[in-house]
DSSP file (Angstrom, degrees, kcal/mol; ACC not computed):
  #  RESIDUE AA STRUCTURE BP1 BP2  ACC     N-H-->O    O-->H-N    N-H-->O    O-->H-N    TCO  KAPPA ALPHA  PHI   PSI    X-CA   Y-CA   Z-CA
    1    1 A M     >        0   0    0      0, 0.0     4,-2.8     0, 0.0     5,-0.2   0.000 360.0 360.0 360.0 -35.2   68.8    6.3  101.9
    2    2 A K  H  >  +     0   0    0      1,-0.2     4,-3.2     2,-0.2     5,-0.2   0.900 360.0  50.7 -63.5 -39.8   65.4    4.8  101.7
    3    3 A S  H  > S+     0   0    0      2,-0.2     4,-2.7     1,-0.2    -1,-0.2   0.884 110.9  48.2 -68.4 -35.3   63.8    8.1  101.3
    4    4 A R  H  > S+     0   0    0      2,-0.2     4,-2.7     1,-0.2    -2,-0.2   0.921 115.2  45.0 -68.9 -42.9   66.1    9.0   98.5
    5    5 A F  H  X S+     0   0    0     -4,-2.8     4,-2.9     2,-0.2    -2,-0.2   0.885 114.2  50.0 -65.2 -40.2   65.4    5.6   96.8
    6    6 A A  H  X S+     0   0    0     -4,-3.2     4,-2.3     2,-0.2    -2,-0.2   0.906 112.8  46.1 -66.5 -42.2   61.7    6.0   97.5
    7    7 A R  H  X S+     0   0    0     -4,-2.7     4,-2.6    -5,-0.2    -2,-0.2   0.907 114.4  48.3 -65.7 -40.5   61.8    9.5   96.0
    8    8 A L  H  X S+     0   0    0     -4,-2.7     4,-2.8     2,-0.2    -2,-0.2   0.916 113.9  45.6 -66.0 -43.2   63.8    8.3   93.0
    9    9 A S  H  X S+     0   0    0     -4,-2.9     4,-2.3     2,-0.2    -1,-0.2   0.856 113.6  50.1 -69.4 -33.8   61.5    5.3   92.5
   10   10 A K  H  X S+     0   0    0     -4,-2.3     4,-2.0     2,-0.2    -2,-0.2   0.902 112.8  46.9 -67.5 -40.8   58.5    7.6   92.9
   11   11 A K  H  X S+     0   0    0     -4,-2.6     4,-2.2     2,-0.2    -2,-0.2   0.911 113.5  47.8 -66.2 -44.0   60.0   10.0   90.3
   12   12 A L  H  X S+     0   0    0     -4,-2.8     4,-3.0     1,-0.2     5,-0.2   0.877 108.9  55.5 -64.4 -37.8   60.8    7.1   87.9
   13   13 A F  H  X S+     0   0    0     -4,-2.3     4,-2.6     1,-0.2    -2,-0.2   0.933 110.1  44.5 -59.3 -47.6   57.3    5.8   88.4
   14   14 A W  H  X S+     0   0    0     -4,-2.0     4,-2.4     2,-0.2    -2,-0.2   0.880 114.4  49.1 -67.2 -38.0   55.8    9.2   87.3
   15   15 A I  H  X S+     0   0    0     -4,-2.2     4,-2.6     2,-0.2    -2,-0.2   0.932 113.1  47.4 -64.7 -45.2   58.3    9.5   84.4
   16   16 A F  H  X S+     0   0    0     -4,-3.0     4,-2.5     1,-0.2    -2,-0.2   0.917 112.3  49.8 -61.3 -43.6   57.5    6.0   83.3
   17   17 A L  H  X S+     0   0    0     -4,-2.6     4,-2.4    -5,-0.2    -2,-0.2   0.899 111.7  48.0 -63.1 -42.3   53.7    6.7   83.6
   18   18 A I  H  X S+     0   0    0     -4,-2.4     4,-2.8     2,-0.2    -1,-0.2   0.899 111.8  50.1 -65.6 -40.9   54.0    9.9   81.6
   19   19 A V  H  X S+     0   0    0     -4,-2.6     4,-2.8     2,-0.2    -2,-0.2   0.914 112.0  48.0 -63.7 -42.6   56.0    8.2   78.8
   20   20 A V  H  X S+     0   0    0     -4,-2.5     4,-2.6     2,-0.2    -2,-0.2   0.923 113.4  47.0 -65.1 -43.3   53.4    5.4   78.7
   21   21 A V  H  X S+     0   0    0     -4,-2.4     4,-2.7     2,-0.2    -2,-0.2   0.913 114.4  47.3 -64.7 -42.7   50.6    7.9   78.5
   22   22 A L  H  X S+     0   0    0     -4,-2.8     4,-2.8     2,-0.2    -2,-0.2   0.904 112.7  49.0 -64.4 -41.6   52.4    9.9   75.8
   23   23 A A  H  X S+     0   0    0     -4,-2.8     4,-2.7     2,-0.2    -2,-0.2   0.916 113.1  47.9 -64.1 -42.1   53.2    6.7   73.8
   24   24 A G  H  X S+     0   0    0     -4,-2.6     4,-2.5     2,-0.2    -2,-0.2   0.921 113.5  46.7 -63.8 -44.0   49.5    5.6   74.1
   25   25 A A  H  X S+     0   0    0     -4,-2.7     4,-2.5     2,-0.2    -2,-0.2   0.894 113.5  49.3 -64.7 -40.2   48.3    9.1   73.0
   26   26 A G  H  X S+     0   0    0     -4,-2.8     4,-2.7     2,-0.2    -2,-0.2   0.912 111.5  48.7 -65.6 -42.2   50.8    9.1   70.1
   27   27 A G  H  X S+     0   0    0     -4,-2.7     4,-2.4     2,-0.2    -2,-0.2   0.909 112.8  47.9 -62.7 -42.7   49.8    5.6   69.0
   28   28 A Y  H  X S+     0   0    0     -4,-2.5     4,-2.4     2,-0.2    -2,-0.2   0.908 112.8  48.6 -64.8 -42.3   46.1    6.6   69.1
   29   29 A G  H  X S+     0   0    0     -4,-2.5     4,-2.3     2,-0.2    -2,-0.2   0.905 111.7  49.3 -63.2 -42.6   46.9    9.8   67.2
   30   30 A Y  H  X S+     0   0    0     -4,-2.7     4,-2.2     2,-0.2    -2,-0.2   0.913 110.3  51.5 -62.9 -42.7   48.8    7.9   64.6
   31   31 A Y  H  X S+     0   0    0     -4,-2.4     4,-1.8     1,-0.2    -2,-0.2   0.926 112.2  45.4 -59.9 -47.7   46.0    5.4   64.3
   32   32 A R  H  X S+     0   0    0     -4,-2.4     4,-2.1     1,-0.2    -1,-0.2   0.870 111.0  53.7 -64.7 -38.3   43.4    8.2   63.7
   33   33 A W  H  X S+     0   0    0     -4,-2.3     4,-2.0     2,-0.2    -1,-0.2   0.895 108.4  49.7 -64.3 -40.2   45.7    9.9   61.2
   34   34 A R  H  X S+     0   0    0     -4,-2.2     4,-2.3     2,-0.2    -2,-0.2   0.877 110.2  50.8 -66.8 -38.9   46.1    6.7   59.1
   35   35 A Q  H  X S+     0   0    0     -4,-1.8     4,-2.2     2,-0.2    -1,-0.2   0.908 109.9  49.9 -64.9 -40.9   42.3    6.2   59.1
   36   36 A A  H  X S+     0   0    0     -4,-2.1     4,-1.9     1,-0.2    -2,-0.2   0.898 110.9  49.7 -63.8 -40.1   41.8    9.8   57.9
   37   37 A Q  H  X S+     0   0    0     -4,-2.0     4,-2.2     2,-0.2    -2,-0.2   0.895 109.8  51.3 -64.9 -40.7   44.4    9.2   55.1
   38   38 A A  H  X S+     0   0    0     -4,-2.3     4,-2.1     1,-0.2    -2,-0.2   0.898 110.4  47.9 -64.9 -40.7   42.7    6.0   54.0
   39   39 A S  H  X S+     0   0    0     -4,-2.2     4,-2.2     2,-0.2    -1,-0.2   0.857 111.1  51.0 -70.1 -33.8   39.3    7.8   53.8
   40   40 A V  H  X S+     0   0    0     -4,-1.9     4,-1.7     2,-0.2    -2,-0.2   0.899 109.9  50.4 -66.9 -40.3   40.9   10.6   51.8
   41   41 A T  H  X S+     0   0    0     -4,-2.2     4,-0.6     2,-0.2    -2,-0.2   0.897 111.4  48.6 -64.1 -41.1   42.4    8.0   49.4
   42   42 A Q  H >< S+     0   0    0     -4,-2.1     3,-0.8     1,-0.2     4,-0.3   0.909 114.1  44.5 -67.2 -42.1   39.0    6.3   48.9
   43   43 A T  H >< S+     0   0    0     -4,-2.2     3,-1.0     1,-0.2    -1,-0.2   0.751 104.4  63.9 -75.3 -22.2   37.2    9.6   48.3
   44   44 A S  H 3< S+     0   0    0     -4,-1.7    -1,-0.2     1,-0.2    -2,-0.2   0.674  91.2  66.0 -76.5 -14.0   39.9   10.8   45.9
   45   45 A T  T << S+     0   0    0     -3,-0.8    -1,-0.2    -4,-0.6     2,-0.2   0.629  81.7  96.7 -79.8 -12.2   39.2    7.9   43.5
   46   46 A L    <   -     0   0    0     -3,-1.0     2,-0.4    -4,-0.3    -3,-0.0  -0.539  62.3-157.3 -75.6 142.4   35.7    9.3   42.8
   47   47 A Q        -     0   0    0     -2,-0.2     2,-0.3     2,-0.0    -2,-0.1  -0.942   5.2-162.9-121.6 144.4   35.5   11.5   39.6
   48   48 A T        -     0   0    0     -2,-0.4     2,-0.3     2,-0.0     0, 0.0  -0.864   6.6-175.7-121.7 158.9   32.9   14.1   38.9
   49   49 A A        -     0   0    0     -2,-0.3     2,-0.3     0, 0.0    -2,-0.0  -0.974  33.3 -97.7-148.8 159.5   31.9   15.7   35.6
   50   50 A T        -     0   0    0     -2,-0.3     2,-0.2     1,-0.1    -2,-0.0  -0.631  45.1-114.0 -78.7 136.3   29.5   18.4   34.4
   51   51 A V        +     0   0    0     -2,-0.3     2,-0.3     2,-0.0    -1,-0.1  -0.501  44.2 167.1 -73.1 136.7   26.2   17.1   33.0
   52   52 A R        -     0   0    0     -2,-0.2     2,-0.3     2,-0.0     0, 0.0  -0.982  35.3-109.7-147.5 157.8   25.7   17.6   29.3
   53   53 A Q        +     0   0    0     -2,-0.3     2,-0.3     0, 0.0    -2,-0.0  -0.699  62.2  96.7 -91.4 138.9   23.3   16.4   26.7
   54   54 A G  S    S-     0   0    0     -2,-0.3     2,-0.3     2,-0.0    -2,-0.0  -0.974  71.5 -48.9 170.1-173.6   24.5   14.0   24.0
   55   55 A D        -     0   0    0     -2,-0.3     2,-0.6     1,-0.0     0, 0.0  -0.640  44.0-134.5 -85.8 140.7   24.8   10.4   23.0
   56   56 A L        -     0   0    0     -2,-0.3     2,-0.5     2,-0.0    -1,-0.0  -0.862  24.6-171.5 -94.5 120.1   26.2    7.8   25.4
   57   57 A V        +     0   0    0     -2,-0.6     2,-0.5     2,-0.0    -2,-0.0  -0.960   8.3 175.7-119.0 120.4   28.7    5.6   23.6
   58   58 A I        -     0   0    0     -2,-0.5     2,-0.4     2,-0.0    -2,-0.0  -0.991   8.2-168.6-123.8 127.0   30.1    2.6   25.3
   59   59 A R        +     0   0    0     -2,-0.5     2,-0.3     2,-0.0    -2,-0.0  -0.910  11.4 164.6-117.2 143.5   32.4    0.2   23.4
   60   60 A T        -     0   0    0     -2,-0.4     2,-0.3     2,-0.0    -2,-0.0  -0.964  14.9-159.3-147.4 162.5   33.6   -3.2   24.5
   61   61 A S        +     0   0    0     -2,-0.3     2,-0.3     2,-0.0    -2,-0.0  -0.964  17.8 152.1-141.6 159.9   35.2   -6.1   22.9
   62   62 A G        -     0   0    0     -2,-0.3     2,-0.3     2,-0.1    -2,-0.0  -0.978  30.0-123.5-171.9 173.4   35.5   -9.8   23.7
   63   63 A T        +     0   0    0     -2,-0.3     2,-0.3     2,-0.0    -2,-0.0  -0.925  47.8  96.3-129.9 156.7   36.0  -13.2   22.2
   64   64 A G        -     0   0    0     -2,-0.3     2,-0.5     2,-0.0    -2,-0.1  -0.951  67.9 -59.7 155.5-171.3   33.9  -16.3   22.5
   65   65 A T        -     0   0    0     -2,-0.3     2,-0.4     2,-0.0    -2,-0.0  -0.910  40.1-146.6-109.0 129.2   31.3  -18.4   20.8
   66   66 A L        -     0   0    0     -2,-0.5     2,-0.5     0, 0.0    -2,-0.0  -0.788   8.5-158.6 -94.7 136.9   27.8  -17.0   20.0
   67   67 A I        -     0   0    0     -2,-0.4     2,-0.1     0, 0.0     3,-0.0  -0.971  20.2-123.4-117.2 126.5   24.8  -19.3   20.2
   68   68 A S        -     0   0    0     -2,-0.5     3,-0.1     1,-0.1     0, 0.0  -0.374   5.1-146.8 -68.9 141.8   21.7  -18.3   18.3
   69   69 A V  S    S+     0   0    0      1,-0.2     2,-0.3    -2,-0.1    -1,-0.1   0.893  86.6  21.0 -73.5 -41.3   18.5  -18.0   20.2
   70   70 A T        -     0   0    0      2,-0.0     2,-0.4    -3,-0.0    -1,-0.2  -0.921  68.1-161.4-127.6 154.8   16.4  -19.2   17.2
   71   71 A E        -     0   0    0     -2,-0.3     2,-0.4    -3,-0.1     0, 0.0  -0.988   5.5-159.0-134.2 142.9   17.3  -21.1   14.1
   72   72 A S        -     0   0    0     -2,-0.4     2,-0.4     2,-0.0    -2,-0.0  -0.980  11.8-140.8-127.2 135.4   15.4  -21.3   10.9
   73   73 A D        -     0   0    0     -2,-0.4     2,-0.5     2,-0.0    -2,-0.0  -0.787  23.6-136.2 -88.3 135.2   15.6  -23.9    8.1
   74   74 A L        -     0   0    0     -2,-0.4     2,-0.4     2,-0.0    -2,-0.0  -0.803  19.9-171.4 -96.5 131.5   15.4  -22.4    4.7
   75   75 A V        -     0   0    0     -2,-0.5     2,-0.4     2,-0.0    -2,-0.0  -0.985   4.1-162.0-124.1 129.9   13.2  -24.1    2.1
   76   76 A F        -     0   0    0     -2,-0.4     3,-0.0     1,-0.1    -2,-0.0  -0.888  18.9-148.6-115.7 143.4   13.1  -23.0   -1.5
   77   77 A S  S    S+     0   0    0     -2,-0.4     2,-0.3     1,-0.1    -1,-0.1   0.621  85.7  37.3 -81.9 -12.5   10.5  -23.8   -4.1
   78   78 A T        -     0   0    0      2,-0.0     2,-0.3     0, 0.0    -1,-0.1  -0.970  68.3-148.6-138.5 150.1   13.0  -23.9   -6.9
   79   79 A S        +     0   0    0     -2,-0.3     2,-0.3    -3,-0.0    23,-0.0  -0.800  35.2 120.7-113.8 162.5   16.6  -25.1   -7.4
   80   80 A G        -     0   0    0     -2,-0.3     2,-0.5    22,-0.0    24,-0.1  -0.981  61.7 -47.6 169.2-174.8   19.2  -23.6   -9.6
   81   81 A K        -     0   0    0     22,-0.4    22,-3.1    -2,-0.3     2,-0.3  -0.707  56.6-119.8 -85.9 128.6   22.6  -22.1  -10.0
   82   82 A L  E     +A  102   0A   0     -2,-0.5    20,-0.2    20,-0.2     3,-0.1  -0.529  34.1 174.9 -71.8 125.0   23.2  -19.2   -7.5
   83   83 A E  E     +     0   0A   0     18,-2.9     2,-0.3    -2,-0.3    19,-0.2   0.823  62.5   5.2 -98.6 -40.5   24.0  -16.0   -9.4
   84   84 A N  E     -A  101   0A   0     17,-1.8    17,-3.0     0, 0.0     2,-0.5  -0.980  53.6-149.8-153.3 131.9   24.2  -13.4   -6.7
   85   85 A V  E     -A  100   0A   0     -2,-0.3    15,-0.3    15,-0.2    14,-0.1  -0.922  11.6-170.6-102.9 125.2   24.2  -13.3   -2.8
   86   86 A L        +     0   0    0     13,-2.9     2,-0.3    -2,-0.5    14,-0.2   0.489  62.8  52.6 -98.7  -5.0   22.7  -10.0   -1.6
   87   87 A V        -     0   0    0     12,-0.7     2,-0.3     4,-0.0     6,-0.0  -0.888  69.8-136.4-128.5 161.0   23.5  -10.3    2.2
   88   88 A K    >   -     0   0    0     -2,-0.3     3,-2.1     1,-0.1     2,-0.1  -0.730  40.5 -80.0-111.3 162.7   26.7  -11.0    4.2
   89   89 A V  T 3  S+     0   0    0     -2,-0.3     3,-0.1     1,-0.3    -1,-0.1  -0.416 119.7  22.0 -60.5 130.5   27.2  -13.3    7.2
   90   90 A G  T 3  S+     0   0    0      1,-0.3    -1,-0.3    -2,-0.1     2,-0.1   0.292  89.1 136.8  93.6  -9.9   26.0  -11.5   10.3
   91   91 A D    <   -     0   0    0     -3,-2.1     2,-0.5     1,-0.1    -1,-0.3  -0.409  57.8-120.0 -68.4 146.5   23.6   -9.1    8.4
   92   92 A K        -     0   0    0     -3,-0.1     2,-0.3    -2,-0.1    -1,-0.1  -0.767  35.7-169.4 -85.9 129.0   20.2   -8.5   10.0
   93   93 A V        -     0   0    0     -2,-0.5     2,-0.3    -6,-0.0     6,-0.0  -0.835   9.4-145.3-120.1 158.6   17.5   -9.6    7.6
   94   94 A E    >   -     0   0    0     -2,-0.3     3,-2.0     1,-0.1     2,-0.0  -0.811  37.1 -79.6-120.2 160.7   13.7   -9.1    7.6
   95   95 A A  T 3  S+     0   0    0     -2,-0.3     3,-0.1     1,-0.3    -1,-0.1  -0.342 117.4  18.0 -59.1 133.5   10.8  -11.2    6.4
   96   96 A G  T 3  S+     0   0    0      1,-0.3    -1,-0.3    -2,-0.0     2,-0.2   0.339  89.0 140.3  87.2  -6.8   10.4  -10.9    2.7
   97   97 A Q    <   -     0   0    0     -3,-2.0     2,-0.5     1,-0.1    -1,-0.3  -0.497  59.2-115.1 -73.1 137.2   13.9   -9.5    2.1
   98   98 A L        +     0   0    0     -2,-0.2     3,-0.1     1,-0.2    -1,-0.1  -0.609  36.5 175.7 -73.4 121.7   15.6  -10.9   -1.1
   99   99 A L        -     0   0    0     -2,-0.5   -13,-2.9     1,-0.3   -12,-0.7   0.801  60.2  -3.6 -97.5 -36.8   18.7  -12.9    0.1
  100  100 A A  E     -A   85   0A   0    -15,-0.3     2,-0.4   -14,-0.2    -1,-0.3  -0.970  59.5-131.2-153.8 162.7   20.0  -14.3   -3.2
  101  101 A Q  E     -A   84   0A   0    -17,-3.0   -18,-2.9    -2,-0.3   -17,-1.8  -0.971  16.8-145.2-123.1 138.4   19.3  -14.5   -6.9
  102  102 A L  E     -A   82   0A   0     -2,-0.4     2,-0.8   -20,-0.2   -20,-0.2  -0.663  32.3-100.3 -95.3 155.4   19.3  -17.6   -9.0
  103  103 A D        +     0   0    0    -22,-3.1   -22,-0.4    -2,-0.3     3,-0.3  -0.674  42.5 179.5 -72.8 111.5   20.4  -17.8  -12.6
  104  104 A D     >  +     0   0    0     -2,-0.8     4,-2.5     1,-0.2     5,-0.2   0.131  44.3 112.3-105.3  20.8   17.0  -17.7  -14.4
  105  105 A S  H  > S+     0   0    0      1,-0.2     4,-2.1     2,-0.2    -1,-0.2   0.878  79.3  50.3 -62.8 -36.8   18.2  -17.8  -18.0
  106  106 A S  H  > S+     0   0    0     -3,-0.3     4,-2.3     2,-0.2    -1,-0.2   0.884 111.3  49.0 -69.0 -36.0   16.8  -21.4  -18.5
  107  107 A Q  H  > S+     0   0    0      2,-0.2     4,-2.5     1,-0.2    -2,-0.2   0.883 110.3  51.1 -68.5 -37.8   13.4  -20.3  -17.0
  108  108 A Q  H  X S+     0   0    0     -4,-2.5     4,-2.4     2,-0.2    -2,-0.2   0.902 111.0  48.5 -64.3 -40.6   13.4  -17.2  -19.3
  109  109 A T  H  X S+     0   0    0     -4,-2.1     4,-2.3    -5,-0.2    -2,-0.2   0.917 111.5  49.6 -64.3 -42.7   14.1  -19.5  -22.3
  110  110 A A  H  X S+     0   0    0     -4,-2.3     4,-2.4     2,-0.2    -2,-0.2   0.884 110.6  50.8 -64.1 -38.3   11.3  -21.9  -21.2
  111  111 A L  H  X S+     0   0    0     -4,-2.5     4,-2.5     2,-0.2    -2,-0.2   0.927 110.2  48.4 -64.5 -45.6    8.9  -18.9  -20.9
  112  112 A A  H  X S+     0   0    0     -4,-2.4     4,-2.2     1,-0.2    -2,-0.2   0.896 112.6  49.2 -61.7 -39.4    9.8  -17.6  -24.4
  113  113 A Q  H  X S+     0   0    0     -4,-2.3     4,-2.7     2,-0.2    -2,-0.2   0.897 109.7  51.3 -66.7 -39.9    9.3  -21.1  -25.7
  114  114 A A  H  X S+     0   0    0     -4,-2.4     4,-2.4     2,-0.2    -2,-0.2   0.900 110.3  49.1 -64.0 -40.4    5.9  -21.5  -23.9
  115  115 A K  H  X S+     0   0    0     -4,-2.5     4,-2.4     2,-0.2    -1,-0.2   0.919 112.1  48.6 -62.8 -42.7    4.8  -18.2  -25.4
  116  116 A Q  H  X S+     0   0    0     -4,-2.2     4,-2.4     1,-0.2    11,-0.3   0.908 111.3  49.7 -64.3 -41.7    5.9  -19.3  -28.9
  117  117 A D  H  X S+     0   0    0     -4,-2.7     4,-2.4     2,-0.2    -1,-0.2   0.895 109.7  52.0 -63.9 -39.7    4.1  -22.6  -28.4
  118  118 A L  H  X S+     0   0    0     -4,-2.4     4,-2.2     2,-0.2    -2,-0.2   0.924 111.0  46.8 -62.0 -44.9    0.9  -20.8  -27.3
  119  119 A L  H  X S+     0   0    0     -4,-2.4     4,-2.6     1,-0.2     5,-0.3   0.891 111.1  52.5 -64.3 -38.7    1.0  -18.6  -30.4
  120  120 A D  H  X S+     0   0    0     -4,-2.4     4,-2.3     1,-0.2    -2,-0.2   0.909 110.7  47.3 -62.8 -41.8    1.6  -21.6  -32.6
  121  121 A N  H  < S+     0   0    0     -4,-2.4    -2,-0.2     2,-0.2    -1,-0.2   0.868 113.4  48.2 -69.1 -35.7   -1.4  -23.4  -31.1
  122  122 A I  H  < S+     0   0    0     -4,-2.2    -2,-0.2     1,-0.2    -1,-0.2   0.936 119.5  37.6 -68.2 -45.9   -3.6  -20.3  -31.6
  123  123 A Q  H  < S-     0   0    0     -4,-2.6    -2,-0.2     2,-0.3    -1,-0.2   0.767  99.0-134.7 -77.9 -27.2   -2.5  -19.7  -35.2
  124  124 A G  S  < S+     0   0    0     -4,-2.3     2,-0.3     1,-0.3    -3,-0.1   0.309  80.8  63.4  87.1 -11.0   -2.4  -23.4  -36.1
  125  125 A V  S    S-     0   0    0     -6,-0.3     2,-0.3    -5,-0.2    -1,-0.3  -0.862 106.7 -68.2-135.7 170.3    0.9  -22.9  -37.8
  126  126 A R        -     0   0    0     -2,-0.3     2,-0.5    -3,-0.1    -9,-0.1  -0.482  53.7-135.6 -63.6 121.8    4.4  -21.8  -36.8
  127  127 A F        -     0   0    0     -2,-0.3     2,-0.5   -11,-0.3    -7,-0.1  -0.703  18.7-170.3 -86.3 125.7    4.1  -18.1  -35.8
  128  128 A E        +     0   0    0     -2,-0.5     2,-0.2    -8,-0.0    -1,-0.1  -0.574  47.6 101.1-112.4  66.3    6.9  -15.9  -37.2
  129  129 A G  S    S-     0   0    0     -2,-0.5     2,-0.2     1,-0.1    -2,-0.0  -0.577  78.4 -49.5-133.4-165.0    6.3  -12.7  -35.3
  130  130 A Y    >   -     0   0    0     -2,-0.2     3,-1.5     1,-0.1     4,-0.2  -0.523  43.8-133.8 -75.0 135.8    7.3  -10.5  -32.5
  131  131 A E  T 3  S+     0   0    0      1,-0.3     3,-0.4    -2,-0.2     4,-0.2   0.651 103.3  59.9 -69.2 -14.8    7.7  -12.4  -29.1
  132  132 A R  T 3> S+     0   0    0      1,-0.2     4,-1.9     2,-0.1    -1,-0.3   0.178  70.6 109.2 -96.5  17.8    5.8   -9.7  -27.2
  133  133 A T  H <> S+     0   0    0     -3,-1.5     4,-2.3     1,-0.2    -1,-0.2   0.897  76.2  52.2 -60.8 -41.8    2.7  -10.1  -29.4
  134  134 A I  H  > S+     0   0    0     -3,-0.4     4,-2.5     1,-0.2    -1,-0.2   0.914 107.1  53.1 -61.7 -42.1    0.7  -11.7  -26.5
  135  135 A D  H  > S+     0   0    0      1,-0.2     4,-2.0     2,-0.2    -1,-0.2   0.899 109.5  49.2 -58.9 -40.3    1.6   -8.7  -24.3
  136  136 A L  H  X S+     0   0    0     -4,-1.9     4,-2.3     2,-0.2    -1,-0.2   0.902 110.1  50.4 -66.6 -41.6    0.2   -6.4  -26.9
  137  137 A H  H  X S+     0   0    0     -4,-2.3     4,-2.5     2,-0.2    -2,-0.2   0.904 109.9  50.3 -64.2 -40.8   -3.0   -8.4  -27.2
  138  138 A I  H  X S+     0   0    0     -4,-2.5     4,-2.5     2,-0.2    -1,-0.2   0.905 109.6  51.6 -63.1 -41.0   -3.5   -8.3  -23.4
  139  139 A K  H  X S+     0   0    0     -4,-2.0     4,-2.0    -5,-0.2    -2,-0.2   0.917 110.8  47.7 -61.5 -43.5   -3.0   -4.6  -23.5
  140  140 A N  H  X S+     0   0    0     -4,-2.3     4,-1.9     2,-0.2    -2,-0.2   0.893 110.9  51.4 -66.0 -39.5   -5.6   -4.1  -26.2
  141  141 A L  H  X S+     0   0    0     -4,-2.5     4,-1.9     1,-0.2    -2,-0.2   0.921 110.0  49.2 -62.7 -43.2   -8.0   -6.4  -24.3
  142  142 A R  H  X S+     0   0    0     -4,-2.5     4,-1.5     1,-0.2     5,-0.4   0.889 109.5  52.0 -63.3 -39.1   -7.6   -4.3  -21.2
  143  143 A A  H  < S+     0   0    0     -4,-2.0    -1,-0.2     1,-0.2    -2,-0.2   0.873 108.9  50.6 -65.7 -36.4   -8.1   -1.1  -23.1
  144  144 A K  H  < S+     0   0    0     -4,-1.9    -1,-0.2     1,-0.2    -2,-0.2   0.839 107.1  53.0 -71.1 -32.4  -11.4   -2.5  -24.6
  145  145 A I  H  < S-     0   0    0     -4,-1.9    -1,-0.2    -5,-0.1    -2,-0.2   0.849  90.8-164.5 -69.1 -32.7  -12.7   -3.5  -21.2
  146  146 A K     <  +     0   0    0     -4,-1.5     2,-0.9    -5,-0.2    -3,-0.1   0.634  40.9 129.9  59.4  22.9  -12.0    0.2  -20.1
  147  147 A L  S    S-     0   0    0     -5,-0.4     6,-0.3     1,-0.2    -1,-0.2  -0.834  92.7 -47.3-104.0  93.5  -12.1   -0.4  -16.4
  148  148 A L    >   -     0   0    0     -2,-0.9     3,-1.6     1,-0.1    -1,-0.2   0.948  59.4-160.0  46.5  78.7   -8.9    1.2  -15.1
  149  149 A P  T 3  S+     0   0    0      0, 0.0    -1,-0.1     0, 0.0    -6,-0.1   0.779  90.7  57.5 -57.4 -26.7   -6.3   -0.2  -17.5
  150  150 A R  T 3  S+     0   0    0      1,-0.3    -2,-0.1    -8,-0.1    -8,-0.0   0.722 113.7  39.1 -76.8 -20.8   -3.6    0.7  -15.0
  151  151 A A  S <  S-     0   0    0     -3,-1.6    -1,-0.3    -4,-0.1     5,-0.0  -0.709  91.1-152.7-126.3  78.5   -5.3   -1.5  -12.3
  152  152 A P        -     0   0    0      0, 0.0    -4,-0.1     0, 0.0     5,-0.1  -0.213  17.0-177.8 -61.9 138.9   -6.6   -4.5  -14.2
  153  153 A R  S    S+     0   0    0     -6,-0.3     3,-0.1   -11,-0.1    -5,-0.1   0.753  77.9  28.2-106.1 -32.2   -9.6   -6.2  -12.8
  154  154 A Y  S    S+     0   0    0      1,-0.3    12,-3.2    11,-0.1     2,-0.6   0.792 120.3  43.7-103.4 -34.5  -10.3   -9.1  -15.1
  155  155 A I  E    S-B  165   0B   0     10,-0.3     2,-0.3   -17,-0.1    -1,-0.3  -0.957  72.6-164.4-118.3 117.2   -6.8  -10.1  -16.5
  156  156 A E  E     -B  164   0B   0      8,-3.2     8,-2.0    -2,-0.6     2,-0.5  -0.742  16.9-128.0-101.7 147.5   -4.0  -10.1  -14.0
  157  157 A T  E     -B  163   0B   0     -2,-0.3     2,-0.7     6,-0.2     6,-0.2  -0.816  13.3-160.6 -91.5 128.8   -0.2  -10.2  -14.8
  158  158 A V  E >>  -B  162   0B   0      4,-3.3     4,-2.5    -2,-0.5     3,-2.5  -0.913  27.9-128.2-107.9 102.4    1.7  -12.9  -13.0
  159  159 A Y  T 34 S+     0   0    0     -2,-0.7     4,-0.0     1,-0.3    -2,-0.0  -0.233  88.2   9.1 -60.0 131.1    5.3  -11.6  -13.2
  160  160 A G  T 34 S+     0   0    0      1,-0.1    -1,-0.3     2,-0.0   -49,-0.1   0.348 131.8  54.5  83.9  -5.8    7.8  -14.1  -14.7
  161  161 A V  T <4 S-     0   0    0     -3,-2.5     2,-0.3     1,-0.3    -2,-0.2   0.694  99.7-112.8-121.8 -55.9    4.9  -16.4  -15.7
  162  162 A G  E  <  -B  158   0B   0     -4,-2.5    -4,-3.3     2,-0.0    -1,-0.3  -0.931  47.3 -37.0 157.2-131.5    2.3  -14.7  -17.9
  163  163 A Y  E     -B  157   0B   0     -2,-0.3     2,-0.3    -6,-0.2    -6,-0.2  -0.867  41.8-177.9-131.0 160.8   -1.4  -13.8  -17.4
  164  164 A R  E     -B  156   0B   0     -8,-2.0    -8,-3.2    -2,-0.3     2,-0.3  -0.983  36.5 -97.0-153.2 158.3   -4.5  -15.2  -15.7
  165  165 A F  E     -B  155   0B   0     -2,-0.3   -10,-0.3   -10,-0.2   -11,-0.1  -0.607  49.7-112.0 -74.5 137.7   -8.1  -14.4  -15.3
  166  166 A A        -     0   0    0    -12,-3.2     2,-0.3    -2,-0.3    -1,-0.1  -0.388  26.3-115.9 -71.1 146.5   -8.7  -12.7  -12.0
  167  167 A R              0   0    0      1,-0.1    -1,-0.1    -2,-0.1    -3,-0.0  -0.660 360.0 360.0 -81.2 136.7  -10.7  -14.5   -9.3
  168  168 A E              0   0    0     -2,-0.3    -1,-0.1   -14,-0.0    -2,-0.0   0.461 360.0 360.0 -81.9 360.0  -13.9  -12.8   -8.4
């Protein structure tokens, strides 16, 4: 009976050992298969495309507060009523660019009055003539000087003010 029990236990031992080895091999195979699946999943997220020439356009949006790197205080030599604003908030501007226009009707009136006063002082009496008379006289003086009337050398025009002798 011992020999039968010994043979049976020896047989069970080998069956048990084979089952354990098969289970271990199966577990190892399953582990390797899962790793292979994970690496395939990672590589499948990569995308490829054919190279071509063109513009690269990337768009994004967001919200928040923008803080300016530099700030400038604006100083004006004249005050008046604002007639026209030529730029919008956020526009990029450059040095010397006209940003706004003032209503200059009072200055134009003052200029016309100054011209009239000048003519009155020259004539000695109230001058009743054409308001562009001074402009005509300056044109005639420039023609008599005859040094490039289109590029005056001695009498300069100061736009919006009048005329002056050029600085040498």
